[in-house]
C-alpha positions as a printed NumPy array, in Angstrom:
array([[-17.895,  -7.161, -14.659],
       [-15.665,  -4.51 , -16.189],
       [-15.171,  -6.757, -19.229],
       [-18.903,  -7.358, -19.525],
       [-19.596,  -3.626, -19.493],
       [-16.949,  -2.91 , -22.124],
       [-18.225,  -5.766, -24.268],
       [-21.79 ,  -4.547, -24.035],
       [-20.82 ,  -1.027, -25.082],
       [-18.637,  -2.334, -27.93 ],
       [-21.392,  -4.584, -29.212],
       [-23.852,  -1.696, -29.02 ],
       [-21.643,   0.339, -31.316],
       [-21.741,  -2.396, -33.959],
       [-25.28 ,  -3.573, -33.619],
       [-27.487,  -0.986, -31.967],
       [-30.444,  -3.311, -32.266],
       [-29.045,  -5.435, -29.455],
       [-30.397,  -4.057, -26.172],
       [-27.967,  -3.143, -23.342],
       [-29.169,  -3.976, -19.89 ],
       [-29.47 ,  -0.787, -17.868],
       [-28.014,  -2.657, -14.915],
       [-24.69 ,  -2.984, -16.765],
       [-24.454,   0.689, -17.639],
       [-25.394,   1.717, -14.123],
       [-22.405,  -0.189, -12.749],
       [-19.904,   2.197, -14.334],
       [-18.247,   4.124, -11.525],
       [-20.308,   2.342,  -8.905],
       [-19.112,   0.47 ,  -5.831],
       [-19.308,  -2.72 ,  -7.871],
       [-16.62 ,  -1.601, -10.302],
       [-14.346,   0.383,  -7.992],
       [-11.294,  -1.244,  -6.443],
       [ -8.881,  -0.357,  -3.662],
       [ -6.101,  -0.371,  -6.254],
       [ -7.884,   1.825,  -8.814],
       [ -4.891,   4.175,  -8.981],
       [ -2.993,   1.803, -11.291],
       [ -5.833,  -0.274, -12.683],
       [ -5.231,  -0.874, -16.422],
       [ -1.652,   0.399, -16.088],
       [  0.889,  -2.118, -17.368],
       [  4.456,  -2.039, -16.104],
       [  7.297,  -0.962, -18.368],
       [ 11.058,  -1.113, -17.928],
       [ 11.531,   2.657, -17.763],
       [ 13.475,   4.802, -15.303],
       [ 11.987,   8.24 , -14.654],
       [ 15.116,  10.378, -14.685],
       [ 14.835,  13.471, -12.478],
       [ 11.299,  12.403, -11.657],
       [ 10.79 ,  15.368,  -9.301],
       [ 10.81 ,  17.717, -12.333],
       [  7.398,  16.492, -13.389],
       [  4.264,  18.486, -12.672],
       [  3.124,  15.58 , -10.5  ],
       [  6.183,  13.677,  -9.256],
       [  5.825,   9.92 ,  -8.748],
       [  2.196,   9.765,  -9.88 ],
       [  2.996,  10.731, -13.475],
       [  5.549,   7.924, -13.635],
       [  3.101,   5.431, -12.156],
       [  0.462,   6.447, -14.691],
       [  2.815,   5.241, -17.454],
       [  3.691,   2.012, -15.653],
       [  7.244,   3.183, -14.977],
       [  9.042,   0.853, -12.543],
       [ 11.843,   3.171, -11.438],
       [ 11.894,   6.787, -10.222],
       [ 14.697,   9.062,  -9.107],
       [ 14.88 ,  11.809,  -6.498],
       [ 17.894,  14.071,  -5.939],
       [ 18.221,  14.854,  -2.233],
       [ 20.051,  17.589,  -0.337],
       [ 20.803,  17.883,   3.362],
       [ 21.934,  20.988,   5.197],
       [ 23.577,  21.202,   8.611],
       [ 21.171,  21.933,  11.418],
       [ 18.138,  20.701,   9.462],
       [ 16.729,  17.165,   9.544],
       [ 14.838,  17.649,   6.274],
       [ 15.888,  16.157,   2.944],
       [ 15.068,  18.582,   0.142],
       [ 14.48 ,  17.414,  -3.427],
       [ 15.737,  19.239,  -6.502],
       [ 18.334,  19.278,  -9.259],
       [ 20.348,  22.149,  -7.792],
       [ 20.12 ,  24.483,  -4.819],
       [ 18.292,  27.23 ,  -6.727],
       [ 15.431,  24.771,  -7.311],
       [ 14.966,  23.816,  -3.658],
       [ 11.903,  24.864,  -1.676],
       [ 10.558,  23.947,   1.741],
       [  7.599,  22.203,   0.079],
       [  9.68 ,  19.847,  -2.079],
       [ 10.897,  17.228,   0.359],
       [ 11.642,  13.526,   0.094],
       [  8.864,  12.876,   2.565],
       [  6.174,  14.96 ,   0.9  ],
       [  6.989,  13.984,  -2.692],
       [  7.748,  10.282,  -2.273],
       [  7.585,   8.676,   1.153],
       [  4.154,   9.972,   2.202],
       [  2.48 ,   9.29 ,  -1.177],
       [  3.942,   5.783,  -1.255],
       [  2.616,   5.133,   2.231],
       [ -0.856,   6.202,   1.081],
       [ -0.702,   4.164,  -2.14 ],
       [  0.491,   0.995,  -0.429],
       [ -1.93 ,   1.348,   2.471],
       [ -4.768,   1.42 ,  -0.047],
       [ -3.295,  -1.484,  -2.019],
       [ -2.986,  -3.608,   1.125],
       [ -6.336,  -3.453,   2.918],
       [ -6.777,  -5.37 ,   6.145],
       [ -9.999,  -7.371,   5.927],
       [-11.401, -10.891,   5.838],
       [-10.176, -11.412,   2.271],
       [ -6.518, -10.659,   2.98 ],
       [ -5.952, -12.452,   6.289],
       [ -4.018, -15.268,   4.601],
       [ -1.975, -13.071,   2.269],
       [  1.708, -13.748,   2.899],
       [  3.346, -10.914,   0.95 ],
       [  2.319,  -7.287,   0.409],
       [  1.002,  -5.906,  -2.857],
       [  3.103,  -3.411,  -4.75 ],
       [  1.97 ,  -0.196,  -6.392],
       [  0.827,  -1.79 ,  -9.669],
       [ -2.542,  -3.505,  -9.73 ],
       [ -1.712,  -5.393, -12.937],
       [  1.492,  -6.807, -11.44 ],
       [  1.294,  -6.648,  -7.672],
       [  4.624,  -8.43 ,  -7.257],
       [  6.584,  -5.818,  -9.213],
       [  8.883,  -3.769,  -7.02 ],
       [  9.203,  -0.036,  -7.623],
       [ 12.82 ,   1.119,  -7.665],
       [ 13.31 ,   4.356,  -5.767],
       [ 16.691,   5.855,  -6.646],
       [ 17.97 ,   8.294,  -4.04 ],
       [ 20.602,  10.49 ,  -5.703],
       [ 22.568,  12.076,  -2.86 ],
       [ 23.826,  15.528,  -3.835],
       [ 25.438,  16.546,  -0.547],
       [ 28.089,  14.734,   1.494],
       [ 27.147,  11.061,   1.456],
       [ 28.319,  10.089,   4.931],
       [ 26.531,  13.048,   6.497],
       [ 23.37 ,  12.745,   4.4  ],
       [ 22.692,   9.003,   4.354],
       [ 21.6  ,   8.695,   8.016],
       [ 18.832,  11.187,   7.224],
       [ 17.827,   9.082,   4.226],
       [ 17.487,   6.069,   6.515],
       [ 15.352,   8.059,   8.94 ],
       [ 13.113,   9.377,   6.149],
       [ 12.514,   5.856,   4.841],
       [ 11.784,   4.353,   8.257],
       [  7.967,   4.601,   7.953],
       [  8.082,   2.43 ,   4.809],
       [ 10.362,  -0.047,   6.565],
       [  8.067,  -0.195,   9.587],
       [  5.234,  -1.25 ,   7.296],
       [  7.337,  -4.028,   5.772],
       [  7.245,  -2.416,   2.338],
       [ 10.95 ,  -2.097,   1.6  ],
       [ 13.202,  -4.668,  -0.025],
       [ 15.71 ,  -5.852,   2.575],
       [ 18.977,  -7.758,   2.619],
       [ 20.364, -10.033,   5.295],
       [ 23.894, -11.127,   4.56 ],
       [ 23.599, -12.122,   0.911],
       [ 19.866, -12.878,   0.97 ],
       [ 17.535, -10.346,  -0.683],
       [ 13.849, -10.267,   0.271],
       [ 11.976,  -8.145,  -2.245],
       [  9.198,  -5.807,  -1.19 ],
       [  7.01 ,  -3.25 ,  -2.95 ],
       [  9.803,  -0.618,  -2.879],
       [ 13.51 ,  -1.179,  -3.552],
       [ 15.752,   1.735,  -2.556],
       [ 18.885,   2.3  ,  -4.633],
       [ 21.428,   4.848,  -3.414],
       [ 23.306,   6.675,  -6.136],
       [ 25.273,   9.912,  -6.559],
       [ 27.225,  10.501,  -3.337],
       [ 25.737,   7.48 ,  -1.553],
       [ 28.594,   6.13 ,   0.625],
       [ 29.57 ,   2.731,  -0.813],
       [ 31.74 ,   1.715,   2.15 ],
       [ 28.931,   2.393,   4.596],
       [ 26.393,   0.483,   2.516],
       [ 28.519,  -2.665,   2.232],
       [ 29.372,  -2.534,   5.942],
       [ 25.691,  -2.954,   6.841],
       [ 24.85 ,  -6.661,   6.664],
       [ 21.22 ,  -6.043,   7.603],
       [ 19.826,  -3.167,   5.568],
       [ 16.911,  -1.863,   3.507],
       [ 18.789,  -0.073,   0.732],
       [ 21.3  ,  -0.868,  -1.996],
       [ 24.048,   0.753,  -4.013],
       [ 23.881,   1.743,  -7.677],
       [ 26.645,  -0.436,  -9.084],
       [ 29.125,   0.851, -11.715],
       [ 28.316,  -1.125, -14.847],
       [ 31.708,  -0.517, -16.453],
       [ 33.671,  -2.059, -13.563],
       [ 31.335,  -4.702, -12.153],
       [ 32.902,  -7.642, -10.348],
       [ 31.448, -10.242,  -8.039],
       [ 33.748,  -9.327,  -5.138],
       [ 32.991,  -5.627,  -4.745],
       [ 29.628,  -5.44 ,  -6.492],
       [ 27.569,  -8.606,  -5.999],
       [ 23.837,  -8.523,  -6.595],
       [ 23.055,  -8.199,  -2.875],
       [ 25.018,  -4.939,  -2.823],
       [ 23.709,  -3.608,  -6.128],
       [ 20.767,  -5.336,  -7.827],
       [ 21.068,  -2.646, -10.504],
       [ 24.19 ,  -1.303, -12.197],
       [ 24.237,   1.961, -14.103],
       [ 26.607,   3.975, -16.235],
       [ 26.931,   6.814, -18.701],
       [ 26.402,   5.501, -22.217],
       [ 28.755,   8.143, -23.584],
       [ 31.502,   7.103, -21.17 ],
       [ 30.985,   3.377, -21.661],
       [ 31.429,   3.448, -25.424],
       [ 34.325,   5.939, -25.106],
       [ 34.064,   7.07 , -28.735],
       [ 31.652,   9.539, -30.348],
       [ 28.173,   8.174, -30.975],
       [ 27.209,   8.758, -34.593],
       [ 23.928,  10.048, -36.038],
       [ 22.574,   6.516, -36.517],
       [ 23.252,   5.339, -32.979],
       [ 25.862,   2.84 , -31.833],
       [ 28.215,   1.442, -34.423],
       [ 29.053,  -2.28 , -34.394],
       [ 32.013,  -1.92 , -32.017],
       [ 30.081,   0.281, -29.584],
       [ 27.069,  -2.013, -29.74 ],
       [ 29.204,  -5.046, -28.931],
       [ 30.787,  -3.268, -25.971],
       [ 27.438,  -2.302, -24.462],
       [ 26.082,  -5.793, -25.116],
       [ 29.07 ,  -7.328, -23.34 ],
       [ 28.499,  -5.19 , -20.252],
       [ 24.792,  -6.029, -20.115],
       [ 25.473,  -9.748, -20.553],
       [ 28.069,  -9.71 , -17.776],
       [ 25.676,  -7.933, -15.421],
       [ 22.85 , -10.331, -16.228],
       [ 25.135, -13.298, -15.612],
       [ 25.624, -11.858, -12.116],
       [ 21.854, -11.449, -11.662],
       [ 22.125,  -7.672, -11.905],
       [ 19.792,  -5.413, -13.91 ],
       [ 21.182,  -2.535, -15.985],
       [ 20.547,   1.121, -16.799],
       [ 22.347,   3.558, -19.08 ],
       [ 22.074,   7.306, -18.558],
       [ 23.588,  10.179, -20.518],
       [ 21.91 ,   8.951, -23.697],
       [ 22.166,  11.723, -26.336],
       [ 18.715,  13.181, -26.909],
       [ 19.489,  15.202, -30.039],
       [ 19.066,  14.818, -32.908],
       [ 15.833,  12.868, -32.537],
       [ 16.839,  10.258, -35.12 ],
       [ 19.917,   9.366, -33.078],
       [ 17.984,   9.306, -29.8  ],
       [ 15.337,   6.979, -31.223],
       [ 17.991,   4.698, -32.7  ],
       [ 19.745,   4.511, -29.325],
       [ 16.516,   3.732, -27.498],
       [ 15.863,   0.856, -29.87 ],
       [ 19.407,  -0.441, -29.53 ],
       [ 19.393,  -0.251, -25.731],
       [ 16.167,  -2.248, -25.642],
       [ 17.396,  -4.709, -28.276],
       [ 20.6  ,  -5.298, -26.296],
       [ 18.438,  -6.22 , -23.317],
       [ 19.155,  -3.419, -20.861],
       [ 16.478,  -3.484, -18.198],
       [ 15.654,   0.177, -17.573],
       [ 15.323,   2.744, -20.322],
       [ 16.524,   6.004, -18.781],
       [ 14.034,   8.659, -19.865],
       [ 13.008,  12.254, -19.314],
       [ 10.043,  12.069, -21.689],
       [  7.947,   9.247, -20.286],
       [  5.22 ,   9.507, -22.915],
       [  7.813,   9.025, -25.627],
       [  9.728,   6.268, -23.82 ],
       [  6.536,   4.29 , -23.202],
       [  6.074,   3.936, -26.96 ],
       [  9.371,   2.043, -27.2  ],
       [  8.886,  -0.597, -24.52 ]])
């Protein structure tokens, strides 16, 4: 019906002599053209990582509006307080900016709406994700732990429990991954040893792309591997982007990760001058890296 309405309006603009049925126009915004998943209707997914997503005027939702499949929240825990605060540094923390209020609660609302319980969904075997155009696409939620990892991570688990209770988190049992609408990736000070010790879990580790190996960093430990582009190439990146040696090195790392079934992300991509940044974006995409690490989502969405 949406297509019919758009077609009728488009035809009217070309040939006004063709009458438009009033019934079609009256459907716009009516119950007949509204969907449970309207939040991301007409939004197409893109391999972008929303770096420091909490900086945005509307965290999470801005990223979703661009079809971004990965968001990042920096979390802080303080002794004597069960709350996880979200911010880049302590001066930016407030009682209102919490992991629960900025990410967990909104995701619960979004996924509850996207997964209605009615006569049409009784035989549905897997939950819908946040994107209406690709309901099977998982949303990567990077939790960047800024305080002590061993002390903080139990609070991360507790904060994520409501999403787990709904069956909306990607889980791992032994070496078997079962994907859900949300895949949690621990980064920063996330305790690697604790993560790998848990054979039944609902979170993963952000693997080190420069030192990946199948023993310490298999896909069921880290489905994504990340690294600083500057550090990976080791030498200065010129004004035209990666030179042939640097390009080959990055390509080799991405190929190795992909051969292990692991997706990739490069951060610390120089953003100035603009010509160099744009060249690097194009090269990263051309090489086949899976997530374009971006602060400017509007700009990044024009590349992918």
